[in-house]
ROMAR-812236 format. One record per atom (N, C-alpha, C): residue number from 1; x, y negated, z negated; atom name. Coordinates in nm, 4 decimals, always signed. Atoms other than C-alpha are relative to their C-alpha. Layout:
N
pt num NUM | x X | y Y | z Z | atomo CA
...
REM end
This chain:
128
pt num 1 | x -0.0023 | y -0.1705 | z -0.0185 | atomo N
pt num 1 | x +9.5461 | y -12.5361 | z -8.1565 | atomo CA
pt num 1 | x -0.0366 | y -0.0209 | z +0.1743 | atomo C
pt num 2 | x +0.0507 | y -0.0460 | z -0.0943 | atomo N
pt num 2 | x +9.5408 | y -12.3907 | z -7.7887 | atomo CA
pt num 2 | x -0.1940 | y +0.0626 | z +0.0176 | atomo C
pt num 3 | x +0.0720 | y -0.0603 | z -0.0226 | atomo N
pt num 3 | x +9.2452 | y -12.2753 | z -7.6158 | atomo CA
pt num 3 | x +0.0275 | y +0.1132 | z +0.1866 | atomo C
pt num 4 | x +0.0280 | y -0.0498 | z -0.1103 | atomo N
pt num 4 | x +9.1677 | y -11.9933 | z -7.3005 | atomo CA
pt num 4 | x -0.0694 | y +0.1165 | z +0.0430 | atomo C
pt num 5 | x +0.1451 | y -0.0296 | z -0.0157 | atomo N
pt num 5 | x +8.8893 | y -11.8167 | z -7.1764 | atomo CA
pt num 5 | x +0.0549 | y +0.1932 | z +0.0411 | atomo C
pt num 6 | x +0.0820 | y -0.1147 | z +0.0499 | atomo N
pt num 6 | x +8.7841 | y -11.4389 | z -7.3045 | atomo CA
pt num 6 | x +0.1076 | y +0.0372 | z +0.0705 | atomo C
pt num 7 | x +0.0345 | y -0.1529 | z -0.0237 | atomo N
pt num 7 | x +8.9393 | y -11.1486 | z -7.1065 | atomo CA
pt num 7 | x +0.1525 | y -0.0574 | z +0.1177 | atomo C
pt num 8 | x -0.1330 | y +0.0444 | z -0.0547 | atomo N
pt num 8 | x +9.2649 | y -11.3920 | z -6.9543 | atomo CA
pt num 8 | x +0.1481 | y +0.0607 | z -0.0410 | atomo C
pt num 9 | x -0.1516 | y -0.0421 | z +0.0658 | atomo N
pt num 9 | x +9.6096 | y -11.2856 | z -6.9895 | atomo CA
pt num 9 | x +0.1490 | y -0.1347 | z -0.0054 | atomo C
pt num 10 | x -0.1343 | y +0.0912 | z +0.0819 | atomo N
pt num 10 | x +9.9360 | y -11.5415 | z -7.1320 | atomo CA
pt num 10 | x +0.0602 | y -0.0143 | z +0.1598 | atomo C
pt num 11 | x -0.0680 | y +0.0457 | z -0.1765 | atomo N
pt num 11 | x +10.1031 | y -11.6908 | z -6.7811 | atomo CA
pt num 11 | x +0.1376 | y -0.0862 | z -0.1032 | atomo C
pt num 12 | x -0.1129 | y +0.0669 | z +0.0099 | atomo N
pt num 12 | x +10.3943 | y -11.8288 | z -6.9932 | atomo CA
pt num 12 | x +0.1090 | y +0.0074 | z -0.1361 | atomo C
pt num 13 | x -0.0713 | y -0.1207 | z +0.1104 | atomo N
pt num 13 | x +10.5237 | y -11.5096 | z -7.2565 | atomo CA
pt num 13 | x -0.0701 | y -0.0692 | z -0.1223 | atomo C
pt num 14 | x +0.0364 | y -0.0579 | z +0.1497 | atomo N
pt num 14 | x +10.3609 | y -11.5372 | z -7.5479 | atomo CA
pt num 14 | x -0.0752 | y +0.1281 | z -0.0494 | atomo C
pt num 15 | x -0.0029 | y -0.1504 | z +0.0699 | atomo N
pt num 15 | x +10.3022 | y -11.2962 | z -7.8040 | atomo CA
pt num 15 | x -0.1568 | y +0.0021 | z +0.0759 | atomo C
pt num 16 | x +0.1875 | y -0.0779 | z -0.0326 | atomo N
pt num 16 | x +9.8828 | y -11.0804 | z -7.6787 | atomo CA
pt num 16 | x -0.0078 | y +0.0944 | z -0.1416 | atomo C
pt num 17 | x +0.0863 | y -0.0197 | z +0.1182 | atomo N
pt num 17 | x +9.7080 | y -11.0632 | z -7.9734 | atomo CA
pt num 17 | x -0.0526 | y +0.1246 | z +0.0228 | atomo C
pt num 18 | x +0.0634 | y -0.1328 | z -0.0573 | atomo N
pt num 18 | x +9.5211 | y -10.7561 | z -7.9724 | atomo CA
pt num 18 | x -0.0636 | y +0.0500 | z -0.1464 | atomo C
pt num 19 | x +0.0696 | y -0.0961 | z +0.0388 | atomo N
pt num 19 | x +9.2508 | y -10.5178 | z -8.1685 | atomo CA
pt num 19 | x +0.1008 | y +0.1387 | z -0.0298 | atomo C
pt num 20 | x -0.0640 | y +0.0029 | z -0.0908 | atomo N
pt num 20 | x +9.4128 | y -10.2607 | z -8.2382 | atomo CA
pt num 20 | x -0.0494 | y +0.1156 | z -0.1503 | atomo C
pt num 21 | x +0.0511 | y -0.0440 | z +0.1124 | atomo N
pt num 21 | x +9.3849 | y -9.9056 | z -8.4718 | atomo CA
pt num 21 | x +0.0812 | y +0.0903 | z -0.1003 | atomo C
pt num 22 | x -0.0844 | y +0.0018 | z +0.0885 | atomo N
pt num 22 | x +9.5427 | y -9.7982 | z -8.7938 | atomo CA
pt num 22 | x +0.0247 | y +0.1375 | z +0.0666 | atomo C
pt num 23 | x -0.0455 | y -0.0977 | z -0.0564 | atomo N
pt num 23 | x +9.6459 | y -9.4978 | z -8.5797 | atomo CA
pt num 23 | x +0.1184 | y -0.0196 | z +0.1098 | atomo C
pt num 24 | x -0.1002 | y +0.0544 | z -0.1159 | atomo N
pt num 24 | x +9.8478 | y -9.7005 | z -8.2871 | atomo CA
pt num 24 | x -0.0468 | y +0.0691 | z +0.1279 | atomo C
pt num 25 | x +0.0729 | y -0.0295 | z -0.1473 | atomo N
pt num 25 | x +9.6245 | y -9.5234 | z -8.0215 | atomo CA
pt num 25 | x -0.0539 | y -0.1349 | z +0.0907 | atomo C
pt num 26 | x +0.0483 | y +0.1575 | z -0.0736 | atomo N
pt num 26 | x +9.6173 | y -9.8422 | z -7.7681 | atomo CA
pt num 26 | x -0.0811 | y +0.0514 | z +0.1689 | atomo C
pt num 27 | x +0.0161 | y -0.1691 | z -0.1047 | atomo N
pt num 27 | x +9.4062 | y -9.5835 | z -7.5265 | atomo CA
pt num 27 | x -0.1266 | y -0.1116 | z +0.0761 | atomo C
pt num 28 | x +0.1322 | y +0.0937 | z -0.0931 | atomo N
pt num 28 | x +9.1138 | y -9.9024 | z -7.4085 | atomo CA
pt num 28 | x +0.0078 | y -0.1751 | z -0.0629 | atomo C
pt num 29 | x +0.0564 | y +0.2067 | z +0.0327 | atomo N
pt num 29 | x +8.9973 | y -10.2985 | z -7.4104 | atomo CA
pt num 29 | x +0.2253 | y -0.0726 | z -0.0012 | atomo C
pt num 30 | x -0.1474 | y +0.0547 | z +0.0082 | atomo N
pt num 30 | x +9.3066 | y -10.5205 | z -7.4793 | atomo CA
pt num 30 | x +0.0881 | y +0.0706 | z -0.0656 | atomo C
pt num 31 | x -0.1201 | y -0.1089 | z +0.0227 | atomo N
pt num 31 | x +9.4724 | y -10.2343 | z -7.6593 | atomo CA
pt num 31 | x +0.1345 | y +0.0917 | z +0.0973 | atomo C
pt num 32 | x -0.0427 | y -0.0853 | z -0.1588 | atomo N
pt num 32 | x +9.5435 | y -10.0622 | z -7.3572 | atomo CA
pt num 32 | x +0.1096 | y -0.0665 | z +0.0966 | atomo C
pt num 33 | x -0.1692 | y +0.0235 | z -0.1174 | atomo N
pt num 33 | x +9.7110 | y -10.3653 | z -7.1736 | atomo CA
pt num 33 | x +0.0887 | y -0.0697 | z -0.1163 | atomo C
pt num 34 | x -0.0905 | y +0.0384 | z +0.1068 | atomo N
pt num 34 | x +9.8323 | y -10.4683 | z -7.5302 | atomo CA
pt num 34 | x +0.1581 | y +0.1084 | z +0.0366 | atomo C
pt num 35 | x -0.0297 | y -0.0856 | z -0.0066 | atomo N
pt num 35 | x +9.9905 | y -10.1420 | z -7.4118 | atomo CA
pt num 35 | x +0.1156 | y +0.0532 | z +0.0597 | atomo C
pt num 36 | x -0.1026 | y +0.0251 | z -0.1704 | atomo N
pt num 36 | x +10.1053 | y -10.1379 | z -7.0432 | atomo CA
pt num 36 | x +0.0480 | y -0.1276 | z +0.0294 | atomo C
pt num 37 | x -0.0994 | y +0.0325 | z -0.0818 | atomo N
pt num 37 | x +10.2145 | y -10.4289 | z -7.0011 | atomo CA
pt num 37 | x +0.0276 | y -0.1342 | z -0.0804 | atomo C
pt num 38 | x -0.0303 | y +0.0444 | z +0.0752 | atomo N
pt num 38 | x +10.2827 | y -10.6081 | z -7.3172 | atomo CA
pt num 38 | x +0.0905 | y +0.0785 | z -0.0684 | atomo C
pt num 39 | x -0.0893 | y -0.0632 | z +0.0690 | atomo N
pt num 39 | x +10.4899 | y -10.3005 | z -7.4840 | atomo CA
pt num 39 | x +0.0201 | y +0.0083 | z -0.0798 | atomo C
pt num 40 | x +0.0847 | y -0.0534 | z +0.0673 | atomo N
pt num 40 | x +10.2472 | y -10.2477 | z -7.7347 | atomo CA
pt num 40 | x +0.0625 | y +0.1966 | z -0.0687 | atomo C
pt num 41 | x -0.0438 | y -0.1189 | z -0.0343 | atomo N
pt num 41 | x +10.4691 | y -9.9504 | z -7.8541 | atomo CA
pt num 41 | x -0.1396 | y +0.1353 | z -0.1320 | atomo C
pt num 42 | x +0.0561 | y -0.1061 | z +0.0556 | atomo N
pt num 42 | x +10.2291 | y -9.5951 | z -7.8992 | atomo CA
pt num 42 | x +0.0050 | y +0.0133 | z -0.2270 | atomo C
pt num 43 | x -0.0618 | y -0.0176 | z +0.1718 | atomo N
pt num 43 | x +10.2219 | y -9.5313 | z -8.3109 | atomo CA
pt num 43 | x -0.0002 | y -0.0758 | z -0.1166 | atomo C
pt num 44 | x +0.0375 | y +0.1221 | z +0.0598 | atomo N
pt num 44 | x +10.2095 | y -9.8479 | z -8.4242 | atomo CA
pt num 44 | x -0.1135 | y -0.1211 | z -0.0056 | atomo C
pt num 45 | x +0.1256 | y +0.0402 | z +0.0542 | atomo N
pt num 45 | x +9.8838 | y -10.0072 | z -8.5675 | atomo CA
pt num 45 | x -0.0054 | y -0.1661 | z -0.0482 | atomo C
pt num 46 | x -0.0018 | y +0.1443 | z +0.0620 | atomo N
pt num 46 | x +9.9744 | y -10.3306 | z -8.7456 | atomo CA
pt num 46 | x +0.1160 | y -0.0766 | z +0.0459 | atomo C
pt num 47 | x -0.0866 | y +0.0484 | z -0.0127 | atomo N
pt num 47 | x +10.2177 | y -10.5759 | z -8.6546 | atomo CA
pt num 47 | x +0.0501 | y -0.0692 | z +0.1742 | atomo C
pt num 48 | x -0.1200 | y +0.0683 | z -0.1831 | atomo N
pt num 48 | x +10.5044 | y -10.7280 | z -8.3087 | atomo CA
pt num 48 | x +0.0532 | y +0.1977 | z -0.0060 | atomo C
pt num 49 | x -0.0471 | y -0.0689 | z -0.0682 | atomo N
pt num 49 | x +10.5957 | y -10.4479 | z -8.0922 | atomo CA
pt num 49 | x -0.0171 | y -0.0732 | z +0.1348 | atomo C
pt num 50 | x +0.0353 | y +0.0819 | z -0.1280 | atomo N
pt num 50 | x +10.6959 | y -10.5655 | z -7.7502 | atomo CA
pt num 50 | x -0.0592 | y -0.1492 | z -0.0214 | atomo C
pt num 51 | x +0.0493 | y +0.1102 | z -0.0185 | atomo N
pt num 51 | x +10.5521 | y -10.8698 | z -7.6670 | atomo CA
pt num 51 | x -0.1602 | y +0.0026 | z -0.0760 | atomo C
pt num 52 | x +0.0808 | y -0.0672 | z +0.0384 | atomo N
pt num 52 | x +10.2722 | y -10.7675 | z -7.8432 | atomo CA
pt num 52 | x -0.0369 | y -0.0232 | z -0.1407 | atomo C
pt num 53 | x +0.0223 | y +0.0085 | z +0.2020 | atomo N
pt num 53 | x +10.0825 | y -10.8067 | z -8.2664 | atomo CA
pt num 53 | x -0.1066 | y +0.1069 | z +0.0182 | atomo C
pt num 54 | x +0.0987 | y -0.1091 | z +0.0041 | atomo N
pt num 54 | x +9.8462 | y -10.5461 | z -8.3272 | atomo CA
pt num 54 | x -0.0841 | y -0.0459 | z -0.1199 | atomo C
pt num 55 | x +0.1036 | y +0.0755 | z +0.1586 | atomo N
pt num 55 | x +9.5703 | y -10.6735 | z -8.5934 | atomo CA
pt num 55 | x -0.1024 | y +0.1287 | z +0.0168 | atomo C
pt num 56 | x +0.0465 | y -0.0757 | z +0.0019 | atomo N
pt num 56 | x +9.3728 | y -10.3328 | z -8.6936 | atomo CA
pt num 56 | x -0.1008 | y -0.0075 | z -0.0674 | atomo C
pt num 57 | x +0.2210 | y -0.0185 | z +0.0061 | atomo N
pt num 57 | x +8.9766 | y -10.3241 | z -8.6464 | atomo CA
pt num 57 | x -0.0283 | y +0.1314 | z -0.0097 | atomo C
pt num 58 | x +0.0782 | y -0.0962 | z +0.0057 | atomo N
pt num 58 | x +8.9625 | y -9.9904 | z -8.6626 | atomo CA
pt num 58 | x +0.1086 | y +0.1286 | z -0.0643 | atomo C
pt num 59 | x -0.1051 | y -0.0069 | z +0.1069 | atomo N
pt num 59 | x +9.1135 | y -9.7376 | z -8.9167 | atomo CA
pt num 59 | x +0.0690 | y +0.1886 | z +0.0723 | atomo C
pt num 60 | x -0.1234 | y -0.0660 | z -0.0258 | atomo N
pt num 60 | x +9.3226 | y -9.4262 | z -8.8409 | atomo CA
pt num 60 | x -0.0806 | y +0.1479 | z +0.0875 | atomo C
pt num 61 | x +0.1027 | y -0.0254 | z -0.0838 | atomo N
pt num 61 | x +8.9977 | y -9.2207 | z -8.7145 | atomo CA
pt num 61 | x -0.1133 | y -0.0722 | z +0.1110 | atomo C
pt num 62 | x +0.0429 | y +0.0695 | z -0.1150 | atomo N
pt num 62 | x +8.9335 | y -9.5051 | z -8.4926 | atomo CA
pt num 62 | x -0.2128 | y -0.0430 | z -0.0468 | atomo C
pt num 63 | x +0.1296 | y +0.0656 | z +0.0894 | atomo N
pt num 63 | x +8.6181 | y -9.5494 | z -8.7330 | atomo CA
pt num 63 | x +0.0545 | y -0.1983 | z -0.0001 | atomo C
pt num 64 | x +0.0376 | y +0.1240 | z -0.0317 | atomo N
pt num 64 | x +8.5270 | y -9.9510 | z -8.6741 | atomo CA
pt num 64 | x +0.0750 | y -0.0308 | z -0.2313 | atomo C
pt num 65 | x -0.0483 | y -0.0349 | z +0.1362 | atomo N
pt num 65 | x +8.7095 | y -10.0417 | z -9.0550 | atomo CA
pt num 65 | x -0.1217 | y -0.1972 | z -0.0283 | atomo C
pt num 66 | x +0.0270 | y +0.0898 | z -0.0073 | atomo N
pt num 66 | x +8.5172 | y -10.3151 | z -9.2772 | atomo CA
pt num 66 | x +0.0567 | y -0.1071 | z -0.0230 | atomo C
pt num 67 | x -0.0771 | y +0.1268 | z +0.0026 | atomo N
pt num 67 | x +8.5810 | y -10.6665 | z -9.2304 | atomo CA
pt num 67 | x +0.1022 | y -0.0959 | z -0.1305 | atomo C
pt num 68 | x -0.0463 | y +0.0009 | z +0.1388 | atomo N
pt num 68 | x +8.7346 | y -10.7216 | z -9.5726 | atomo CA
pt num 68 | x +0.1909 | y +0.0094 | z -0.0068 | atomo C
pt num 69 | x -0.1218 | y +0.0094 | z -0.0122 | atomo N
pt num 69 | x +8.9812 | y -10.5492 | z -9.4828 | atomo CA
pt num 69 | x +0.0911 | y +0.0054 | z +0.0993 | atomo C
pt num 70 | x -0.0316 | y +0.0870 | z -0.1706 | atomo N
pt num 70 | x +8.9950 | y -10.6908 | z -9.1065 | atomo CA
pt num 70 | x +0.0436 | y -0.1134 | z -0.0465 | atomo C
pt num 71 | x -0.0710 | y +0.1268 | z +0.1032 | atomo N
pt num 71 | x +9.0802 | y -10.9848 | z -9.3531 | atomo CA
pt num 71 | x +0.1463 | y -0.0028 | z -0.0144 | atomo C
pt num 72 | x -0.1181 | y -0.0181 | z +0.0101 | atomo N
pt num 72 | x +9.3433 | y -10.8756 | z -9.4620 | atomo CA
pt num 72 | x +0.1227 | y +0.0222 | z +0.0774 | atomo C
pt num 73 | x -0.0142 | y -0.0442 | z -0.1016 | atomo N
pt num 73 | x +9.4619 | y -10.7516 | z -9.1738 | atomo CA
pt num 73 | x +0.1253 | y -0.2125 | z +0.0775 | atomo C
pt num 74 | x +0.0037 | y +0.1599 | z -0.0641 | atomo N
pt num 74 | x +9.4307 | y -11.1254 | z -9.0102 | atomo CA
pt num 74 | x +0.1009 | y -0.1434 | z -0.0877 | atomo C
pt num 75 | x -0.0149 | y +0.1056 | z +0.1027 | atomo N
pt num 75 | x +9.5571 | y -11.3094 | z -9.3295 | atomo CA
pt num 75 | x +0.2053 | y +0.0239 | z +0.0310 | atomo C
pt num 76 | x -0.1606 | y -0.0216 | z -0.0270 | atomo N
pt num 76 | x +9.9503 | y -11.1257 | z -9.2693 | atomo CA
pt num 76 | x -0.0375 | y -0.0456 | z +0.1242 | atomo C
pt num 77 | x -0.0186 | y +0.0301 | z -0.1351 | atomo N
pt num 77 | x +9.9168 | y -11.2381 | z -8.8864 | atomo CA
pt num 77 | x +0.0250 | y -0.1670 | z -0.0618 | atomo C
pt num 78 | x +0.0362 | y +0.1974 | z -0.0330 | atomo N
pt num 78 | x +9.7874 | y -11.6343 | z -8.9377 | atomo CA
pt num 78 | x +0.1719 | y +0.0135 | z -0.1190 | atomo C
pt num 79 | x -0.1670 | y +0.0468 | z +0.0926 | atomo N
pt num 79 | x +10.1427 | y -11.6104 | z -9.2458 | atomo CA
pt num 79 | x +0.1081 | y +0.0285 | z +0.0874 | atomo C
pt num 80 | x -0.1470 | y -0.0473 | z -0.0987 | atomo N
pt num 80 | x +10.3358 | y -11.4509 | z -8.9211 | atomo CA
pt num 80 | x -0.0008 | y -0.1159 | z +0.1040 | atomo C
pt num 81 | x +0.0116 | y +0.0687 | z -0.1390 | atomo N
pt num 81 | x +10.2732 | y -11.7378 | z -8.6759 | atomo CA
pt num 81 | x +0.0479 | y -0.0838 | z -0.0740 | atomo C
pt num 82 | x -0.1154 | y +0.0409 | z +0.0889 | atomo N
pt num 82 | x +10.3495 | y -11.9253 | z -8.9544 | atomo CA
pt num 82 | x +0.1712 | y -0.0386 | z -0.0051 | atomo C
pt num 83 | x -0.1405 | y +0.0522 | z +0.0641 | atomo N
pt num 83 | x +10.7026 | y -11.8923 | z -9.0507 | atomo CA
pt num 83 | x +0.0607 | y +0.0466 | z +0.1425 | atomo C
pt num 84 | x -0.0256 | y -0.0189 | z -0.1197 | atomo N
pt num 84 | x +10.7272 | y -11.8087 | z -8.6632 | atomo CA
pt num 84 | x -0.0443 | y -0.0782 | z +0.1194 | atomo C
pt num 85 | x +0.0623 | y +0.1074 | z -0.0214 | atomo N
pt num 85 | x +10.6560 | y -12.0838 | z -8.5777 | atomo CA
pt num 85 | x +0.0432 | y -0.0756 | z +0.1336 | atomo C
pt num 86 | x -0.0888 | y +0.0308 | z -0.0981 | atomo N
pt num 86 | x +10.9137 | y -12.1168 | z -8.2714 | atomo CA
pt num 86 | x -0.0579 | y +0.1447 | z +0.1052 | atomo C
pt num 87 | x +0.0633 | y -0.0409 | z -0.0929 | atomo N
pt num 87 | x +10.6981 | y -11.8737 | z -8.1447 | atomo CA
pt num 87 | x -0.1525 | y -0.0049 | z +0.0675 | atomo C
pt num 88 | x +0.1245 | y +0.0487 | z -0.0329 | atomo N
pt num 88 | x +10.3875 | y -11.9054 | z -7.8898 | atomo CA
pt num 88 | x -0.0863 | y +0.1888 | z -0.0331 | atomo C
pt num 89 | x +0.0543 | y -0.1004 | z -0.0025 | atomo N
pt num 89 | x +10.0888 | y -11.6492 | z -7.9628 | atomo CA
pt num 89 | x -0.1515 | y +0.0017 | z +0.1193 | atomo C
pt num 90 | x +0.1609 | y -0.0161 | z -0.0274 | atomo N
pt num 90 | x +9.7775 | y -11.5863 | z -7.7476 | atomo CA
pt num 90 | x -0.0729 | y +0.1165 | z -0.0614 | atomo C
pt num 91 | x +0.0797 | y -0.0431 | z +0.0657 | atomo N
pt num 91 | x +9.4917 | y -11.4866 | z -7.9542 | atomo CA
pt num 91 | x -0.0838 | y +0.1183 | z +0.0818 | atomo C
pt num 92 | x +0.1054 | y -0.0461 | z -0.0364 | atomo N
pt num 92 | x +9.2078 | y -11.2511 | z -7.8067 | atomo CA
pt num 92 | x -0.1262 | y +0.0098 | z -0.0731 | atomo C
pt num 93 | x +0.1398 | y +0.0183 | z +0.1465 | atomo N
pt num 93 | x +8.8495 | y -11.1784 | z -7.9291 | atomo CA
pt num 93 | x -0.0034 | y +0.0950 | z -0.0877 | atomo C
pt num 94 | x +0.0027 | y -0.0966 | z +0.0816 | atomo N
pt num 94 | x +8.9750 | y -10.9345 | z -8.1967 | atomo CA
pt num 94 | x -0.1044 | y +0.0216 | z -0.0772 | atomo C
pt num 95 | x +0.1398 | y -0.0183 | z +0.1077 | atomo N
pt num 95 | x +8.7321 | y -10.7154 | z -8.3537 | atomo CA
pt num 95 | x -0.1251 | y +0.0013 | z +0.0998 | atomo C
pt num 96 | x +0.0977 | y +0.0807 | z -0.0936 | atomo N
pt num 96 | x +8.5019 | y -10.8605 | z -8.0944 | atomo CA
pt num 96 | x -0.0765 | y +0.0662 | z +0.1071 | atomo C
pt num 97 | x +0.0355 | y -0.0356 | z -0.0261 | atomo N
pt num 97 | x +8.4683 | y -10.5745 | z -7.8855 | atomo CA
pt num 97 | x -0.0219 | y +0.1143 | z -0.0163 | atomo C
pt num 98 | x -0.0221 | y -0.0855 | z +0.0523 | atomo N
pt num 98 | x +8.5308 | y -10.2065 | z -7.9582 | atomo CA
pt num 98 | x -0.0453 | y +0.0307 | z -0.0799 | atomo C
pt num 99 | x +0.0542 | y +0.0129 | z +0.1628 | atomo N
pt num 99 | x +8.4850 | y -10.2826 | z -8.3065 | atomo CA
pt num 99 | x -0.1734 | y -0.0218 | z -0.0670 | atomo C
pt num 100 | x +0.1903 | y +0.0199 | z +0.0153 | atomo N
pt num 100 | x +8.1121 | y -10.4265 | z -8.2416 | atomo CA
pt num 100 | x -0.0164 | y -0.1575 | z -0.0687 | atomo C
pt num 101 | x +0.0902 | y +0.1258 | z +0.0953 | atomo N
pt num 101 | x +8.1635 | y -10.8219 | z -8.4959 | atomo CA
pt num 101 | x -0.0145 | y -0.0414 | z +0.1160 | atomo C
pt num 102 | x +0.0212 | y +0.1025 | z -0.0789 | atomo N
pt num 102 | x +8.0897 | y -11.0844 | z -8.3463 | atomo CA
pt num 102 | x +0.0699 | y -0.1348 | z -0.0235 | atomo C
pt num 103 | x -0.0700 | y +0.1996 | z +0.0981 | atomo N
pt num 103 | x +8.2635 | y -11.4219 | z -8.3480 | atomo CA
pt num 103 | x -0.0107 | y -0.0778 | z -0.0806 | atomo C
pt num 104 | x +0.0033 | y +0.1205 | z +0.0847 | atomo N
pt num 104 | x +8.1362 | y -11.6121 | z -8.5479 | atomo CA
pt num 104 | x +0.0146 | y +0.0958 | z -0.1669 | atomo C
pt num 105 | x -0.0248 | y -0.1422 | z +0.1061 | atomo N
pt num 105 | x +8.1856 | y -11.2430 | z -8.8105 | atomo CA
pt num 105 | x +0.1508 | y -0.0438 | z -0.0167 | atomo C
pt num 106 | x -0.1594 | y +0.0049 | z -0.0481 | atomo N
pt num 106 | x +8.6056 | y -11.2650 | z -8.7276 | atomo CA
pt num 106 | x +0.0695 | y -0.0879 | z +0.0532 | atomo C
pt num 107 | x -0.0626 | y +0.1174 | z -0.0602 | atomo N
pt num 107 | x +8.6811 | y -11.6206 | z -8.5774 | atomo CA
pt num 107 | x -0.0228 | y -0.0964 | z -0.1594 | atomo C
pt num 108 | x -0.0582 | y +0.0750 | z +0.1102 | atomo N
pt num 108 | x +8.7099 | y -11.7755 | z -8.9079 | atomo CA
pt num 108 | x +0.1116 | y +0.0666 | z -0.1054 | atomo C
pt num 109 | x -0.1674 | y -0.0663 | z +0.0570 | atomo N
pt num 109 | x +8.9206 | y -11.5296 | z -9.0879 | atomo CA
pt num 109 | x +0.0832 | y -0.0108 | z +0.0623 | atomo C
pt num 110 | x -0.1010 | y +0.0481 | z -0.0110 | atomo N
pt num 110 | x +9.1816 | y -11.6536 | z -8.8499 | atomo CA
pt num 110 | x +0.0689 | y -0.2170 | z -0.0061 | atomo C
pt num 111 | x -0.0263 | y +0.1055 | z +0.0650 | atomo N
pt num 111 | x +9.1358 | y -12.0438 | z -9.0289 | atomo CA
pt num 111 | x +0.1432 | y -0.0403 | z -0.0053 | atomo C
pt num 112 | x -0.1724 | y -0.0387 | z +0.0234 | atomo N
pt num 112 | x +9.4997 | y -12.1371 | z -9.0589 | atomo CA
pt num 112 | x +0.1226 | y +0.0147 | z +0.0440 | atomo C
pt num 113 | x -0.0635 | y -0.0988 | z -0.1318 | atomo N
pt num 113 | x +9.6503 | y -12.0563 | z -8.7336 | atomo CA
pt num 113 | x +0.0355 | y -0.1417 | z -0.0024 | atomo C
pt num 114 | x -0.0512 | y +0.1583 | z -0.0063 | atomo N
pt num 114 | x +9.8833 | y -12.3482 | z -8.6167 | atomo CA
pt num 114 | x -0.0023 | y -0.0066 | z +0.1588 | atomo C
pt num 115 | x -0.0216 | y +0.0595 | z -0.0893 | atomo N
pt num 115 | x +9.9302 | y -12.5144 | z -8.3049 | atomo CA
pt num 115 | x +0.0818 | y +0.0755 | z +0.1340 | atomo C
pt num 116 | x -0.0480 | y -0.1170 | z -0.0836 | atomo N
pt num 116 | x +10.1180 | y -12.2127 | z -8.1842 | atomo CA
pt num 116 | x -0.0399 | y +0.0695 | z +0.0990 | atomo C
pt num 117 | x +0.1005 | y -0.1790 | z -0.0084 | atomo N
pt num 117 | x +9.8303 | y -11.9863 | z -8.1608 | atomo CA
pt num 117 | x -0.1154 | y -0.0786 | z +0.2081 | atomo C
pt num 118 | x +0.0972 | y +0.0127 | z -0.0687 | atomo N
pt num 118 | x +9.5809 | y -11.9768 | z -7.8503 | atomo CA
pt num 118 | x -0.1346 | y +0.0489 | z -0.0206 | atomo C
pt num 119 | x +0.1577 | y -0.0253 | z +0.0130 | atomo N
pt num 119 | x +9.2063 | y -11.8986 | z -7.8997 | atomo CA
pt num 119 | x -0.1025 | y +0.0058 | z +0.0882 | atomo C
pt num 120 | x +0.1180 | y +0.0451 | z -0.1564 | atomo N
pt num 120 | x +8.9611 | y -11.7893 | z -7.6790 | atomo CA
pt num 120 | x -0.1108 | y -0.0964 | z -0.0226 | atomo C
pt num 121 | x +0.0966 | y +0.1754 | z +0.0218 | atomo N
pt num 121 | x +8.7059 | y -12.0854 | z -7.6214 | atomo CA
pt num 121 | x -0.1035 | y +0.0636 | z -0.0487 | atomo C
pt num 122 | x +0.1297 | y -0.0523 | z +0.1357 | atomo N
pt num 122 | x +8.4075 | y -11.9201 | z -7.7992 | atomo CA
pt num 122 | x +0.0178 | y -0.0265 | z -0.1024 | atomo C
pt num 123 | x -0.0756 | y +0.0757 | z +0.0828 | atomo N
pt num 123 | x +8.6362 | y -11.9550 | z -8.0727 | atomo CA
pt num 123 | x -0.0270 | y -0.1267 | z -0.0801 | atomo C
pt num 124 | x -0.0253 | y +0.1091 | z -0.0106 | atomo N
pt num 124 | x +8.6913 | y -12.2962 | z -8.0896 | atomo CA
pt num 124 | x -0.0735 | y -0.0644 | z -0.1523 | atomo C
pt num 125 | x +0.1183 | y +0.0583 | z +0.0654 | atomo N
pt num 125 | x +8.3691 | y -12.4151 | z -8.2601 | atomo CA
pt num 125 | x -0.0297 | y +0.0542 | z -0.1732 | atomo C
pt num 126 | x -0.0136 | y -0.1208 | z +0.2101 | atomo N
pt num 126 | x +8.4583 | y -12.1420 | z -8.6018 | atomo CA
pt num 126 | x +0.0919 | y -0.0871 | z -0.0481 | atomo C
pt num 127 | x -0.0821 | y +0.0095 | z +0.0080 | atomo N
pt num 127 | x +8.7629 | y -12.3038 | z -8.6302 | atomo CA
pt num 127 | x +0.1084 | y -0.0955 | z -0.0140 | atomo C
pt num 128 | x -0.0119 | y +0.0759 | z +0.0122 | atomo N
pt num 128 | x +8.7741 | y -12.6330 | z -8.6462 | atomo CA
pt num 128 | x -0.1401 | y -0.1166 | z -0.0799 | atomo C
REM end
């Protein structure tokens, strides 16, 4: 597993993984970068569009989802990374910005990701 500095961007064509909302309104934070730079499609709040992968942390009304609901979407993402082991993923601090969760609450949900993923440096202690 690789790491990167929080707030940096992929340099080698990795898929930009960000926290989204179920309405697919990518208007702020990493979601805005996903839309403007990596081709995340407005209206798509889950999964891959362009060079971006959306993991919902907020509902259709932009209210923060409970951690157990976010966990389901993270599990889907982890399975996706395992199926697509020929792709590289650059995971932002999903859920730790506008959704308001702490790294120690979100990072452990990503256990099981492989060597094709880069995580924020803050998360490595929760994943090893």
